[in-house]
C-alpha positions in Angstrom: 0.2 0.3 -0.1 2.6 2.2 1.0 4.7 2.0 -2.3 1.3 1.9 -4.4 1.0 5.2 -2.6 4.7 6.6 -3.5 3.6 5.8 -6.8 0.8 7.4 -7.6 2.6 10.8 -5.8 5.7 10.5 -8.3 3.3 9.9 -11.3 1.2 13.2 -10.2 4.4 15.2 -9.8 5.6 14.1 -13.3 2.3 14.4 -14.9 2.0 17.7 -13.1 5.8 19.0 -14.2 4.8 17.7 -18.0 2.1 19.9 -17.6 3.2 22.9 -16.5 6.1 22.3 -18.7 3.4 21.8 -21.8 1.8 25.6 -20.0 4.9 27.5 -20.3 6.1 26.2 -23.7 2.3 26.8 -25.1 2.8 30.2 -23.6 6.3 31.0 -25.0 5.4 30.1 -28.2 2.3 32.1 -28.5 4.5 34.7 -27.1 6.9 34.4 -29.7 4.0 34.0 -32.3 2.5 37.0 -31.2 5.9 39.4 -31.2 6.5 37.4 -34.9 3.5 38.5 -36.5 3.7 42.1 -35.1 0.3 41.4 -33.6 -0.2 44.3 -31.1 2.9 46.0 -31.2 4.0 49.5 -30.8 4.2 52.2 -31.4 7.5 51.8 -29.5 9.4 53.9 -26.9 12.7 55.6 -28.2 15.9 58.2 -27.2 18.0 59.4 -29.3 20.4 63.0 -29.4 19.0 65.4 -31.3 19.5 68.7 -32.9 17.4 71.6 -31.6 18.8 74.6 -33.5 21.6 75.1 -36.2 24.0 76.3 -33.8 23.1 74.4 -30.6 24.6 71.1 -29.4 22.6 68.1 -29.6 20.5 67.0 -27.0 18.7 63.8 -25.5 15.2 63.4 -26.7 12.6 60.9 -25.7 9.8 60.3 -28.6 8.2 57.1 -29.9 8.0 55.1 -32.9 5.3 54.2 -34.9 3.4 51.2 -33.9 3.7 47.9 -36.6 2.3 48.0 -39.9 1.3 44.5 -41.7 4.8 45.5 -43.8 6.5 46.8 -41.1 10.4 46.0 -39.3 10.8 46.8 -35.6 14.4 47.6 -35.6 16.9 47.6 -32.0 19.5 49.9 -32.8 22.7 48.9 -31.9 25.0 51.0 -34.1 24.9 54.2 -36.6 27.3 55.5 -38.3 27.8 59.8 -38.3 28.3 61.0 -41.5 29.1 64.6 -42.6 25.8 65.1 -43.9 24.2 64.8 -40.4 25.9 67.8 -39.5 25.1 69.6 -42.6 21.5 69.1 -42.3 21.2 70.3 -38.7 23.8 73.2 -39.2 21.0 73.9 -42.4 23.7 74.0 -45.2 20.9 71.9 -47.4 17.6 74.3 -46.3 15.5 74.8 -43.8 14.4 71.4 -41.6 12.0 71.1 -38.7 13.9 70.8 -35.3 14.1 68.9 -32.8 15.5 66.6 -35.6 17.2 62.8 -35.0 20.1 62.4 -37.8 21.7 59.7 -38.8 21.5 57.4 -42.0 23.8 54.6 -41.3 21.8 52.1 -39.2 22.5 48.8 -37.9 20.7 46.1 -35.3 18.4 43.4 -35.3 15.1 42.9 -36.2 12.9 42.2 -32.5 8.8 42.4 -34.2 7.6 42.1 -37.4 3.9 43.0 -39.1 1.2 40.4 -40.1 2.9 40.4 -43.9 6.5 41.1 -43.7 8.3 37.8 -45.9 12.3 38.9 -46.2 13.1 39.1 -42.2 12.5 37.0 -39.0 12.8 38.1 -35.8 16.6 37.9 -34.8 17.5 38.8 -38.6 20.8 41.4 -38.5 20.2 44.1 -40.8 20.8 47.7 -41.4 18.9 50.9 -42.9 20.6 53.6 -45.4 19.5 57.1 -46.3 16.0 56.1 -47.5 13.0 54.6 -45.5 10.0 54.8 -48.6 9.6 56.2 -51.8 6.7 56.4 -54.8 7.8 52.6 -55.8 5.6 53.8 -59.2 7.8 56.1 -61.1 10.3 54.7 -63.7 13.3 55.2 -61.7 11.3 53.2 -59.0 10.8 50.6 -61.0 14.3 49.8 -62.1 15.3 49.5 -58.5 17.0 53.5 -58.2 14.5 54.6 -55.7 17.6 57.0 -54.8 16.3 59.2 -58.0 12.4 58.5 -57.3 11.2 61.5 -59.4 8.2 62.4 -56.8 11.2 62.3 -54.4 12.0 59.4 -51.7 11.3 59.2 -48.2 14.6 60.0 -46.1 15.6 58.3 -43.1 15.7 62.0 -41.2 14.2 65.1 -42.0 11.6 63.6 -44.4 8.0 64.0 -44.3 6.3 60.7 -44.3 3.2 59.3 -44.8 1.2 60.4 -41.9 2.9 63.6 -42.1 5.3 63.7 -38.8 8.9 64.2 -39.8 11.1 61.2 -40.1 13.5 60.6 -37.1 17.1 59.1 -37.9 19.3 56.6 -36.5 21.3 58.4 -33.6 18.8 56.5 -31.4 17.7 53.2 -30.2 14.7 51.9 -32.1 12.9 52.2 -35.5 10.5 51.2 -37.9 10.8 50.7 -41.6 9.0 49.5 -44.2 10.6 45.9 -45.0 11.4 47.1 -49.0 14.0 49.9 -47.3 15.3 47.1 -44.9 18.8 45.6 -45.7 20.5 42.7 -44.9 23.5 42.5 -43.6 25.7 39.5 -44.1 27.3 37.3 -41.4 30.8 37.6 -42.3 30.3 41.7 -41.6 30.8 42.8 -38.4 27.7 44.9 -37.7 29.8 47.6 -35.8 30.5 48.5 -39.3 28.1 47.4 -41.4 26.3 51.3 -41.1 29.3 53.5 -42.8 28.6 51.0 -45.6 24.7 52.3 -46.4 25.5 55.8 -46.9 29.4 56.1 -47.4 29.6 52.9 -49.2 27.1 52.7 -51.2 27.8 56.5 -52.5 31.4 55.6 -53.4 30.0 51.9 -55.3 27.3 53.5 -56.9 29.0 55.0 -59.8 32.3 53.3 -59.5 30.0 50.5 -60.9 27.7 52.7 -63.2 31.1 53.7 -64.8 32.4 50.4 -65.3 35.1 50.4 -63.0 36.9 47.2 -64.1 40.5 45.3 -64.2 43.2 47.6 -66.2 41.1 50.5 -65.4 42.8 53.6 -63.8 40.9 55.4 -61.1 41.4 58.6 -59.2 39.8 59.3 -55.8 39.7 62.9 -54.7 40.2 63.0 -51.0 40.5 60.5 -48.2 37.7 60.4 -45.7 34.9 58.5 -44.6 34.1 58.1 -48.5 37.5 57.9 -49.8 38.8 55.6 -47.7 36.2 52.4 -48.9 36.1 53.9 -52.8 40.1 52.8 -52.9 38.8 49.9 -51.4 36.1 49.1 -53.8 38.3 50.5 -57.1 41.0 48.0 -55.8 38.7 44.7 -55.4 37.0 45.7 -58.8 40.8 45.5 -60.2 41.1 49.1 -61.2 44.7 50.9 -60.6 44.0 53.4 -58.0 45.6 56.9 -57.3 44.5 59.3 -54.6 44.9 63.0 -54.5 44.7 65.0 -51.4 45.3 68.5 -50.4 47.9 69.6 -49.0 46.1 71.2 -46.0 45.1 67.5 -44.3 48.2 65.1 -46.0 49.9 63.8 -43.7 52.2 60.9 -43.5 50.0 58.7 -41.9 47.3 59.2 -44.5 49.8 58.6 -47.5 50.6 55.3 -45.7 47.3 54.8 -45.3 45.6 55.8 -49.1 48.7 52.7 -49.8 47.3 50.6 -47.1 43.7 50.6 -48.2 45.2 49.5 -51.7 46.3 52.8 -53.8 49.3 52.5 -56.0 50.3 56.1 -55.6 49.3 59.1 -54.0 49.1 62.9 -55.2 49.5 65.9 -53.1 47.0 68.6 -55.0 48.7 71.9 -54.0 48.9 75.6 -56.0 51.5 75.3 -58.6 51.2 71.7 -58.9 52.1 70.0 -62.3 49.2 68.4 -63.7 49.2 68.6 -67.1 51.6 65.5 -67.2 47.8 63.3 -66.2 45.6 64.9 -68.7 43.9 61.8 -70.0 45.5 59.3 -67.4 43.1 58.4 -65.6 40.2 56.4 -66.8 37.2 57.5 -64.5 37.9 60.3 -61.5 35.8 60.4 -58.2 35.6 63.1 -56.5 35.0 63.2 -52.6 36.1 66.5 -51.5 33.2 68.7 -50.0 34.6 71.6 -50.2 34.7 74.2 -52.7 37.9 73.4 -55.3 39.4 74.1 -59.0 37.8 71.9 -60.5 39.4 72.9 -64.1 42.8 70.9 -62.4 40.4 67.8 -62.7 38.3 67.8 -65.8 41.1 67.7 -68.3 42.2 63.6 -66.8 38.8 62.9 -68.4 35.5 61.4 -66.8 35.2 63.4 -63.7 32.3 62.3 -61.1 31.5 64.7 -58.4 29.8 62.8 -54.8 31.2 65.3 -52.1 28.6 67.5 -51.0 29.4 70.4 -48.6 27.4 74.0 -48.3 25.1 74.9 -51.2 25.9 78.5 -51.0 29.5 77.9 -52.0 29.3 75.7 -55.3 32.1 75.0 -57.4 32.6 76.2 -60.8 34.8 75.6 -63.9 35.8 76.8 -67.0 33.5 77.6 -70.0 36.0 75.3 -72.3 37.3 73.3 -69.4 35.0 69.6 -70.9 34.6 71.4 -74.6 38.2 71.5 -76.5 39.0 67.9 -74.3 35.5 66.8 -74.7 35.3 65.4 -71.3 32.9 64.8 -68.7 31.2 66.1 -65.8 28.7 64.2 -63.6 27.4 63.2 -60.5 26.0 60.7 -58.3 24.5 60.2 -54.6 23.8 57.1 -53.1 22.4 53.9 -54.9 18.6 51.8 -54.7 17.8 48.9 -52.3 18.9 45.9 -54.6 21.9 48.4 -55.7 22.9 48.5 -51.7 22.1 44.9 -50.8 24.4 43.9 -54.1 27.6 46.1 -52.2 26.7 44.7 -48.5 27.3 41.3 -50.7 30.8 42.2 -52.1 31.7 43.6 -49.3 31.1 40.4 -47.6 33.2 38.3 -50.3 36.0 40.8 -50.7 36.8 41.8 -46.7 35.7 45.5 -47.5 35.4 47.1 -43.9 35.7 50.7 -43.2 37.7 51.9 -40.5 36.0 52.9 -37.7 36.0 54.5 -33.7 33.1 53.8 -31.3 32.0 56.5 -29.0 28.6 56.6 -26.7 25.3 58.4 -27.5 26.8 61.0 -25.5 29.6 61.9 -27.2 28.4 63.0 -30.0 29.5 66.2 -29.8 33.2 65.5 -29.4 33.0 63.7 -32.5 31.0 66.3 -34.6 33.7 68.6 -33.8 36.1 65.9 -34.5 34.7 65.5 -38.2 34.6 69.5 -38.7 38.0 69.7 -38.0 39.2 66.9 -40.2 40.4 64.7 -37.5 38.0 61.3 -38.4 40.2 58.3 -39.0 37.9 57.1 -40.8 33.9 56.7 -39.3 33.1 57.8 -36.1 30.1 55.1 -34.7 27.8 55.4 -32.7 27.5 52.3 -30.1 24.1 52.3 -28.5 25.3 50.3 -25.5 28.5 51.8 -25.1 28.4 53.9 -21.5 30.1 57.4 -21.3 
């Protein structure tokens, strides 16, 4: 009888444990299903560093991200690259903006929830967001995958009017909600901390190099070795081109020349007054200009096809002589970033070719000092805000 009672008690405990575990698993499963489907998720509290005026420092701001729509992806931001475009925007160099404004368009993080119709990402996916979060999707440019040239104007990651009338807030923050069609997949071999700069600085240089068919045997001149330039050298080199870097005497130091060669450049030229450029006439198949400040374009244009991607203050445009392009039948072109498909292609190229930015991590609270160093041309070569970093 005693043995029977003990047996019954063991069976009861065993069954209770099984039932209890089943209930816990069922509850966890329901929670996971709810989280994965996006049902009932949001709006999400977030915090970041915002500009409140053209001249004041960035300050802490608490705000909300929208609730998930059917095709939305909720992303916990782990890192955000610091681009000079962010500084130009807050300082009003590119037009009036609405304050307070959070900038940052080099986001990298992890998916924490997805909408009911999301098919491209799962909870836990490593993802990034670049310069755009939407476009019209039906103009010729959008249909061919060049949403960055949307004829009706794309929705920028920050400083744009969204479909609900609100102003988009960028990646100097802890959280974001983005339509899946404008979210990029970060390959496993790419360090998440270094992924963000690829989504603006990377694609801005990769796209024109691809568009003008840089390939083995081509000779490429990269003007400016900074956040964009150090990636342009790596891209052009991995595409098989012979790369020469030109930089100004003001910013050139021996370590920068060494860096240029470390990134893959075969030669380094100093752009200074009185320099003889005639010997380089038609010496290059393609010139990519990242210099965002006013400089002498007449010096570069006779060399061949010249493409500008560096943009500074709109009030100080560069000029060139009327005969500069006519006499030599040279070309002056421009390029901005790239479409979603091309940006994903660029990320995959970086993964296979081991291309990565040289970064320095900073805490969210260190952004004002980082901006000062960017303006002073002291960045080597990209600051990245680490949301988990203390300080």
